[in-house]
Structures are given as structure tokens and as C-alpha cells.
N, C-alpha and C positions, 0 to 999 in steps of 0.2 A: 689607779694612782690616787693617793690621798690628797685632798684639797689643802692648799696652804692654810695655816692657822691664822685666824683673825684675832688681833689683840685690840681691845677697846680700853681706853684709860683717859682720865682727865688730862687736859693739856696743861703745860707749864710754859713759862717764858723761854725755857731752853728749846722748846719746839718751834719758836716763832720763825726762825729763818727757813727751816724746812717746810713749815706750814704755809708761809707766804709763797714760797716757790711752787707749792702744790696748787694754791689758789690761783696764782697767775697763769698756770698751765691748764687749769680745768676750764672746759668750755662754758660752764655756768658760774665761774668765779666772778665776784664783784668787788668793787672798792671796799665795801662794808664787811667783806669776809676777811680782810687783811688784819693782821695783829695790831697795826697802828690805830685802827678805829677803836678797838678794845682798850688800848693804852690810854687814849685821850678820854674816853668815857670814864674809865676807872680813876684817872688823875683828877678830872674836873668835877665829875658828878658823884664820885664815890661808890659807884656800883661795883660789885664783886664779879670777877671773871670766873666762869666755870665751863670752859671749852671742853669738848670731847674730840679725841684723836683716835683714828683707826690706823693700825700698822699691820703689815704682813711682810714676811721675809725681809725684815729690816728696813722697810721704807713706809712712808705715809701713803695710805690708800683712801683716806677719808678724813673730813674735817666737819665739825659742827660748832661754829662760834656761838657762844652762849654767855649770858650775864644775868646775875640776880639784880632785879630792879625793884625798889619800893614803889608802891602805888598809893593814890589818894584814898581809895575807897575800900580796898580789900587787902588780903595778904600779899606779900611780895610775889612778883612774877619772875619766871625764867624766860628771857626773851632773846631771840636770835633775829636781829640785833637791835638794842636800844638806840633811838634817835636815827635809825636807818630805815630805808624803805625796802631793802632786800636783806635776806638772810637765809637760814635753812642749811640743810646738810649737803655736802658735796662728797661724792665718792666715785671710785673706779667702776662701781656697779650699783644698780638700784638696791640690791640686797644689802650692801654695805651702808648705804644711806639709811635704810630702814633700821639696821642695828644701831646706828648712832642715835636716831630719833627715839627708839625704844629705850636706850640707855638714859636719855634725857627725860623721858616720861617716868621711868622708875625713879629718877632723881627727884622730879617734881613731887611725886607721891611720898617719897621718903622724907623730904623736907617740908611736906604739907604746904606747898606753895599754893598761891591762888590759881595759877595756870602756867602751862608751857605754851609759848607763842612763837610760831615759826613764820617769818615773813618771806615766804617763798615766791619766786617768780613763776615756777613751774609746779604742777601738781606733784606732791611727793609720793602719791600712790599708797597712802595709808588711810584707814578709817578714822579720821579726825574731824572735829568740828570745823566748818568753813565759814569765813567771812566773805560777804559779797560787796563790801563797802568801796573797794578801791580798784583803780585801773592804773596802768603805767603807759607812757607814750615814748616810744623809741623808733627812730627811723634812720635809714642810710642817708648820708650826706651826698650831695652832687659832686661832680668832678672839679668844678670851678666856682669861686665865690659869687660871680655874677648870676649863677644859676639858682642860688638860694632864693632871691627875690622873685625870679621868673617862675619858680616852682610853687610859690605860695598861692592859696586861693585868692580870687580877684579882690574881694573886699579887704582882706588882710594886707595884700600887696599894695593896694592904694593907700592904706593908712600908714604903712611903713615908709612908703615913698614920700608921702606928705610930711612925715615926721623928720625925715632926712633933709628934704629940699625946702619945705616951707618953714619948719620950726628950727632947722639947723642943728638937730641933735647929733651928738658925736659919742662914740663908744671908745673909752680908754681903759687900759689894763694896768694894774700895779698893786702890790701888797700894801703900799702906802695909803690906799683908799679904804683900809680896813675900818677906820672910825666912821667914815661916811657911810659905808655899807651897814655897819652896826646900827647907826642911828636910823637909817631908812628901814631896815629890817624890823626894828622894835616899834617904829611908828606904825608899820603895817600890822604887826601882831596885836598892838593895842587896839587898832581899829576893828580887828576881827574878834576882839574880846578874849584873847588867848595870851598866856605868858610866853616869853621867848627864851632862847638859849643865851647863857651868859657870854660875855666878851671873851673870857678865858678859854672857852671851848673852841671858838673860831681861831684864836691865836694858837691854841694847842694843836689844832689840825694843821695849820701852816708849819709849825715847828716840826711836827712829826713827819709830814709828807712832802715838805719843801715845795718845789715848783709843780707838783701834781695838784696843788690847791691854788686856784687863781681867783682874783677879784676883778670884775669889770664894772665900770661906772658909766652911766649915761649923763652927759652934761648938756645943758642949754646955756650957751656962753660959759661962764665960770661956775654955774650953779649945778651941783649934783642933784639929779631928780629921780634916779633909779639905779639899782645896783644888784649884782648877782655874784654869789660864790659858787664856783664850779669845781668839779673833781675830774682829773684826767686819769684814765685807766685803759690800757691796752687798745689804743686807737679810738677811744670813745670819750666824748665830753659830756659830763653829767651836770646840767644846770640845777643846782640843789637848793640853796637858800637865797632868798631875794627880798627886795623891798622897793617901794616907790613912794615918792612924796605925794601928799594929799593933792588930788586933782590932776596929777601928771598923766595918768592914763586917759582920763576923760578929755582933757584939754590938749594934750600933746601926743597921745598914743605912745607913751614912753615904753611900756612893756612890749608892745607890738614891735617897735623899733629895736629894743634891746635884744630880744631873742633872735630876730632876723640878723642883726649885726654880729651877735655871738656865733651864730652858725657860719657866717662869712669868715669870721676870725678862725673858726675851727677848720674849715676847708682850706684856708690859706696855709695852715700849719700841718696839713696832711692827715687830719683826723677823718675817720670814715663813718662814724655813727654819732648821733646826737640823742641823748637821753633827756627828755623834758620832765621826767620825774613822775611821782605818784600824785593822783588827785582823787578826791572823793567823787563818786559818780553823780551826786546831786549838787555839785558845787559850781560856782562861776569859773573857777580855775579849769575844771574839766571841759566846760564849753569853750573857754578861751583857747585851749590847746587843740581842740577839734577844729576850731575856726582858723588855726594856724596851719592846718593841713596834716596834723598828726592823727593817727588811728589808735584808739584806746585798745589795750589788751588787759583783760581781767587779771589781777594779781591773785595768787593762790595761797592766801594766808590761811594757816591751819592752827588749831588750838586743841590742847588737851586740858580740860577743866578738872581741877582737883578740889579746891575749896570754893572757887568762884562758881556762881550759879548761871551766869550769863556771859556772853562775849563782851569785851570792853566797848563802852559806848560814850566815852568822853570825847565826843566830836561836836563840831558846830551844828550838826544836823539834829542833835539830841535836844528836844524841847525842854527837858528837865534842867538843862544847864543854861537856859536862855537868860535868866535873871543874873546869874554870875557873869555871863559874857557881856551883857549890857552894862553892868556896874563897872566891870574892868575897863571897858571902852571909854568911860567917863572920867577915869582917873588921870592925873597929870602924867605925861610921858616919863618924867624923871622918876616918879614913884613906881610905875609899872616896870620900868627897866631895873630898878633896884630890887623889887620883890620877885621878879622873874628868876633871878639866880637860884633862889631856894626852891621855888615852886616847880621849876623845870625838872628837878630831880625826881619828882613824882609823876611826870608826864613823859615817859620814855618812848 
């Protein structure tokens, strides 16, 4: 019996409904594989979509979300997906995913791109260059909210309890906190010496995904001292963008409390898993997440280099960018927030 014919072609907006239904049903589908993420990146950042779709016998059997993104130092890159921590091909079979990736590799070569970058959670199973920089942190949530605190390591549990009982920190949720979140987020990005995402991107996500995008803010009395934007997808809460006021972690354990309280919020609403997001292995964020009781899992980022000679290294751990980071951290917050809107286009 002849095998069904596989059709590979570039995706179009007309595919979005069927593509999203496929992503939501696929065991490795993520929030970032959805067409809405592509729409917001295109509308706010100006990057061009170039998705690949696999069809067989009249239905979608594979998806590779992909976008053309300008970069600061080399030719533009093809990335799956920009501003996302997860991406890569999804297929009914590994062979279909390989065909989608090979189609993207040929495209990168045809367009003389700098690189093809696939931000995979799992090993795609092809001979591609691998990055060892990042890990992700995901765990199952307990059955009841009060079990979140009980399940934390002893030191983290004590800090979270002190933040709640001694410092009277409270977690509240609402899209009306977007401006507070944005200010705290950019304050953190400046301290780290890195440009941040523009306000329009966050608002675009909320408009596109509705209640699947949530903002939580930690208050001490009436003062917002920490905030996080999370994404809701198939029973999972992904704590994605965040920010804290200067000194709030050191003096009040604000982040420790915020993520504990966000997990309690998640359990109370029936969510089953909590995604603490990606961290660089040599970073303070990596250590913080381990100390919260999360186990790191290496991310399987893969690259096909075309014009680029090396894997991307625009990270805080790169000593070559130290002068730039230190200079950025000394600029006024209003100026870094203004400049970030344009610079963020080149840091996807």
C-alpha cells in the first residue's frame, strides 16, 4: 500500500485556525507555537512570518512556526520563535518534523540568512549545532494551595512565610496593573544592562490572547514592588515576564513570595503544572529557581549556521558585551525605556 503523500508549503493566515487546533492537540505544543504569538511579533516588532505547514490527506500533520528576524551583528536570522523560549517543529511523526526542519534549512540557505534557530524543548533528532546555555524549570502543582508552601525547600519556605506574615506582602491580579508591571520590568532590565520589550508588545499579547494573559502584582501596603506576566495554556501557568523594585528581593523576599503565591493562585484555579521559564545556567535566576524546589531540564536549542560563524552570544555572560551592559545600567530609566522599543527588534 502506497504511503500517503506529504505536502510541505509555507503557512498563510488562512491556516491559522487549523494550525492552532493542531498545536493545542499536540503533546509538545506550546503557547509560543500558536499563531497569535506570530501575529503580535509581526505587528509590534515588524518581523516577517515564514511558517511551514505539513499536510497529508487533507489535514495538517505538522507545523513549524518560523519568522525572519533582524539581528545586531550579522545577517537576519530565521527563528522559531522570536521572543519565545520554546519553538521548533511539531509533527504526527518524527519524520514529518525532520522534513519541516529540512525545508527551513533550505530556506535559510536560499535566503542567505545568518542562521536557522530552533528553540526546542526536546531533541529534534537531526545533526544540528547545539547550544548548552539554557535550561527550563517545569513541575507539577500539588492538589491544594496550602501544599505549595509546604512543598518548598526549607529556606525558601521560611522566606516566603516571612514575606507574607512579617512584611504583609499580598498578591493581586488584574490587567489594570499593566503599567505597574511595565515600569518594574524595565527597571529590572536596565539594572541587568539589557533593553526591554516595548509596552505595545505586552498590550498586543493581552488583546490577542485575552484572559490567557494575566498580570499579578505584589504589594506592600499600597506600593507595587514586584510583578509578573503569565500565560495560561492547556492546564499550565507559565510565569514569563517579571520585574521587581530595587531592594525588594533583598529586603522583603518579594520574588520568593510572588512565585509561591502565584503557584497557590494556579492551584486554586485548577491548573496542574507550573512553568518557571528559561534561565541561563550560570545565572542568578537559575540558582533562584533551584532554591525554589524546581529541577532544571536542559533545553535542546539547535542551529543551522549559514552566514554566521558562531552561535549567538549576546548574553549577559559574554564578557565582550560587559562595557555595553554597564553603560546601559547607568542611563536614566526613562531613556532606556524609550530606546528599548527600537533595540528590542534586534534582540529576538
